[in-house]
C-alpha positions in Angstrom: 0.0 0.0 0.0 1.4 3.5 -0.9 2.3 6.0 1.8 -0.6 8.2 0.4 -3.0 5.5 1.1 -1.7 4.9 4.6 -2.0 8.6 5.4 -5.6 8.6 4.1 -6.5 5.7 6.4 -4.9 7.4 9.4 -6.9 10.6 8.8 -10.1 8.6 8.5 -9.4 6.9 11.8 -8.7 10.1 13.6 -11.9 11.6 12.3 -13.9 8.7 13.6 -12.2 8.8 17.0 -12.9 12.5 17.3 -16.5 12.0 16.4 -17.0 9.2 19.0 -15.5 11.2 21.8 -17.0 14.5 21.0 -20.6 15.4 22.0 -21.5 11.7 22.6 -25.0 12.3 21.2 -24.8 9.3 18.9 -23.7 6.9 21.6 -26.2 4.0 22.1 -26.6 2.5 25.6 -27.7 -1.1 25.6 -29.7 -2.3 28.7 -29.8 -6.1 29.2 -33.2 -7.7 28.9 -32.9 -9.2 32.4 -32.6 -5.7 33.8 -35.8 -4.6 32.0 -37.6 -7.6 33.5 -36.5 -6.8 37.0 -37.6 -3.2 36.6 -41.0 -4.2 35.4 -41.4 -6.7 38.3 -40.4 -4.1 40.8 -43.0 -1.7 39.5 -45.7 -4.3 39.6 -44.7 -5.5 43.1 -44.4 -1.9 44.4 -47.9 -1.0 43.2 -49.6 -4.1 44.5 -47.7 -5.2 47.6 -46.3 -1.9 48.7 -49.5 0.0 49.8 -50.9 -3.0 51.8 -47.5 -3.6 53.4 -47.2 0.1 54.4 -50.8 0.0 55.8 -50.0 -3.1 57.8 -46.9 -1.4 59.3 -48.9 1.7 60.2 -51.7 -0.4 61.7 -49.2 -2.4 63.7 -47.6 0.9 65.0 -51.1 2.2 66.2 -52.2 -1.2 67.5 -55.4 -1.5 65.5 -56.6 -1.7 61.9 -58.0 1.5 60.4 -60.7 1.7 57.8 -59.6 4.6 55.6 -62.9 4.8 53.8 -65.4 4.9 56.7 -62.7 6.3 59.1 -63.3 3.8 61.9 -61.5 1.0 63.7 -62.0 -2.4 62.1 -63.2 -5.2 64.3 -60.6 -7.8 65.0 -63.0 -10.1 66.9 -62.6 -8.3 70.2 -65.7 -6.1 70.3 -69.4 -6.5 70.0 -71.8 -4.2 68.2 -70.6 -4.1 64.6 -67.8 -4.4 62.2 -66.4 -0.9 62.7 -66.3 1.6 65.5 -65.2 5.2 65.9 -62.2 5.9 68.1 -62.9 6.5 71.8 -62.1 9.5 73.9 -59.1 8.5 76.0 -60.3 9.7 79.4 -58.3 7.3 81.6 -54.9 9.0 82.1 -55.3 9.2 85.8 -56.3 5.6 86.3 -53.6 3.2 87.4 -55.6 0.6 89.2 -59.1 -0.7 89.9 -60.2 1.0 93.1 -61.5 -1.1 95.9 -63.9 0.3 98.5 -65.7 -1.6 101.3 -69.5 -1.2 101.3 -69.4 0.4 104.7 -67.1 3.2 103.4 -69.0 3.9 100.2 -71.4 6.9 100.1 -73.6 8.5 97.5 -71.4 11.6 97.5 -68.1 9.6 97.0 -69.5 7.6 94.2 -71.0 10.6 92.3 -67.9 12.8 92.7 -65.2 10.2 91.9 -66.8 7.4 89.9 -70.2 8.1 88.4 -69.1 10.2 85.5 -65.6 8.9 84.9 -63.9 5.9 83.4 -62.5 4.9 86.8 -63.4 1.3 87.5 -64.6 0.4 91.0 -65.0 -2.7 93.1 -67.3 -2.5 96.1 -66.5 -5.2 98.6 -69.4 -6.9 100.3 -71.9 -4.8 98.4 -74.5 -7.5 97.9 -74.3 -9.7 101.0 -77.8 -8.7 101.9 -79.3 -9.8 98.6 -81.8 -12.7 98.6 -79.8 -14.0 95.6 -76.8 -14.8 97.8 -78.6 -17.6 99.4 -80.9 -18.7 96.6 -79.4 -18.1 93.1 -77.3 -20.9 91.7 -77.2 -23.3 88.8 -80.0 -25.5 90.2 -82.2 -22.5 90.7 -81.7 -21.3 87.1 -82.3 -24.8 85.8 -85.5 -25.2 87.7 -86.9 -21.8 86.6 -86.0 -22.2 82.9 -87.2 -25.8 82.6 -90.4 -25.5 84.7 -92.3 -24.5 81.5 -91.1 -25.8 78.1 -92.3 -22.6 76.4 -89.8 -20.4 78.4 -86.8 -21.6 76.4 -88.7 -21.2 73.2 -89.1 -17.5 73.6 -86.9 -15.7 71.1 -87.1 -12.0 71.3 -84.7 -9.4 69.7 -82.9 -9.0 73.0 -82.2 -12.8 73.4 -78.5 -13.5 73.2 -76.5 -16.6 74.1 -72.7 -16.7 74.2 -70.2 -19.5 74.6 -66.6 -18.8 75.7 -64.3 -21.6 74.6 -67.3 -23.9 75.1 -68.5 -24.8 71.6 -70.3 -27.9 72.9 -73.3 -25.8 73.9 -75.4 -24.7 70.9 -78.2 -23.1 73.0 -79.2 -22.2 76.5 -81.2 -25.5 76.8 -77.9 -27.4 76.4 -76.5 -25.7 79.5 -79.3 -27.1 81.6 -78.7 -30.6 80.4 -75.2 -30.9 81.9 -75.0 -34.0 84.0 -75.1 -33.6 87.8 -71.8 -35.3 88.0 -70.1 -32.7 85.8 -71.7 -29.9 87.8 -70.3 -31.3 91.0 -66.9 -32.2 89.7 -64.7 -29.0 89.4 -61.9 -31.0 87.8 -64.1 -32.0 84.9 -64.0 -30.3 81.5 -64.5 -26.6 82.2 -67.3 -24.6 80.6 -68.3 -20.9 80.7 -71.4 -19.2 79.1 -73.4 -16.1 79.3 -76.9 -15.1 78.2 -79.4 -12.2 78.3 -82.5 -12.8 80.4 -85.0 -12.0 77.8 -87.8 -14.2 79.2 -90.2 -12.0 81.1 -91.0 -14.6 83.8 -87.4 -15.3 84.6 -86.5 -11.6 84.6 -89.3 -11.0 87.1 -88.1 -13.7 89.4 -84.5 -12.6 89.3 -85.5 -9.0 89.9 -87.0 -10.0 93.3 -83.6 -11.3 94.3 -81.4 -8.3 93.6 -81.5 -4.6 94.3 -79.0 -1.7 93.9 -77.0 -0.8 96.9 -77.9 2.4 98.8 -75.1 4.5 97.4 -76.7 4.0 94.0 -80.1 5.4 95.1 -79.9 8.2 92.5 -79.4 5.6 89.7 -81.3 2.8 88.3 -80.7 -0.5 86.4 -81.4 -0.4 82.7 -81.5 -2.7 79.7 -80.9 -6.4 79.6 -80.1 -8.5 82.6 -77.3 -10.9 81.9 -76.1 -14.1 83.6 -72.5 -15.4 83.3 -71.8 -18.8 84.8 -69.0 -21.3 84.5 -66.4 -23.5 86.1 -62.7 -22.8 87.1 -60.3 -22.3 84.3 -62.4 -20.6 81.7 -63.8 -17.1 81.3 -64.5 -14.4 78.8 -61.9 -13.5 76.1 -60.6 -10.0 75.8 -63.3 -7.9 74.2 -65.0 -4.5 74.2 -68.8 -4.1 74.7 -69.2 -1.5 72.0 -72.9 -2.2 71.7 -73.5 -0.8 75.2 -74.1 2.9 76.0 -73.7 2.9 79.8 -71.5 1.5 82.5 -72.5 -1.9 84.0 -72.7 -3.2 87.5 -71.7 -6.9 87.8 -72.4 -8.7 91.1 -70.4 -11.9 92.0 -73.1 -14.2 93.5 -70.9 -17.3 93.8 -67.4 -18.5 93.0 -64.5 -16.2 92.4 -63.2 -14.5 89.2 -60.3 -12.4 88.1 -61.1 -9.3 86.0 -58.5 -8.0 83.6 -58.9 -4.5 82.1 -57.0 -2.8 79.3 -57.5 0.5 77.5 -58.7 0.4 73.9 -55.7 0.3 71.5 -56.2 3.9 70.4 -55.6 4.9 74.1 -52.6 2.7 74.8 -50.2 5.7 74.8 -52.2 7.8 77.2 -53.7 5.2 79.6 -52.2 2.5 81.9 -51.5 -1.0 80.7 -53.2 -4.1 82.1 -54.9 -3.7 85.5 -56.7 -6.5 87.4 -58.7 -7.4 90.5 -60.2 -10.5 92.0 -64.0 -10.7 92.7 -65.5 -12.9 95.5 -69.1 -13.6 96.6 -70.8 -10.4 97.6 -68.5 -8.1 95.6 -69.7 -5.8 92.8 -67.7 -4.2 90.1 -68.9 -1.1 88.3 -67.0 -0.5 85.0 -67.4 1.0 81.6 -67.2 -2.1 79.5 -67.9 0.0 76.5 -64.6 1.7 77.1 -62.4 -0.8 78.9 -61.4 -3.9 77.0 -61.9 -6.7 79.5 -61.5 -10.4 80.1 -62.2 -12.7 83.0 -61.0 -16.0 84.4 -62.9 -18.2 86.9 -60.7 -19.1 89.9 -60.7 -22.3 91.8 -63.6 -21.6 94.1 -66.5 -23.5 92.7 -69.0 -22.4 90.0 -68.8 -18.7 89.3 -72.2 -17.0 88.8 -72.5 -13.3 88.0 -75.6 -11.2 87.4 -75.3 -7.8 85.6 -77.1 -4.9 84.1 -76.4 -1.4 82.8 -76.4 1.5 85.2 -78.1 4.8 84.4 
């Protein structure tokens, strides 16, 4: 090849080199197909999994699931009265225990000033020792009254409710009154615990003759359904909130013993105390906002626990 030709080739190469390293506008970047696939997968995963995951993390931080459409707390199986509820007013910052006052020390003034219009739970020791129910009301009394007329258990009004707590063997109240005498007498047998509203007029009338509000509640009256909770040691009610109630309840321990556990609702966990508890014995009464305090119970080793309760207005 002549020198002329060699020079011409050198100039051509220099021109190409200068063009490639000049503005760079004509440079083509090639992205591997696998990278494109990963990017597409990331976008899809982020748009589908990302929002629910973030929501779960936020819910976990707050301690409850939030319905962003209806703006309410979603039922996780711990409260009655609907699928969703509005957040509660956290008026329990000064509560660090369940107060206990003996009946002899409780007055109308003390109750109204400290407890009546607050979320402060209260146990009144020996409050119902004078009730007729204390010497009469037990499983056998209930069984006799409910079974004396077959039509009683057939009554089915709107306010009739029956609840089993870890006791799926009972499908109705009638099943409770067909427990064998041996099982009733043997506290080491398979435990059971149930509750029901007294919606039968004749039973409600008979029970009303056995109970009366203590003197310090003379300015108040019982309202709404009467409920019975009864069971053997080892079981009790799971942690729940009575969101379907509007008023505090009084709950009288007729027989047996039971531990009460109270926790603030999850939206109030930061401003209220943690778990507080107390033991109830025959003759004791607890007055508590079960529509504010999440609560659970456990029957202690002291025979069959029987509690009667109503709302307080």
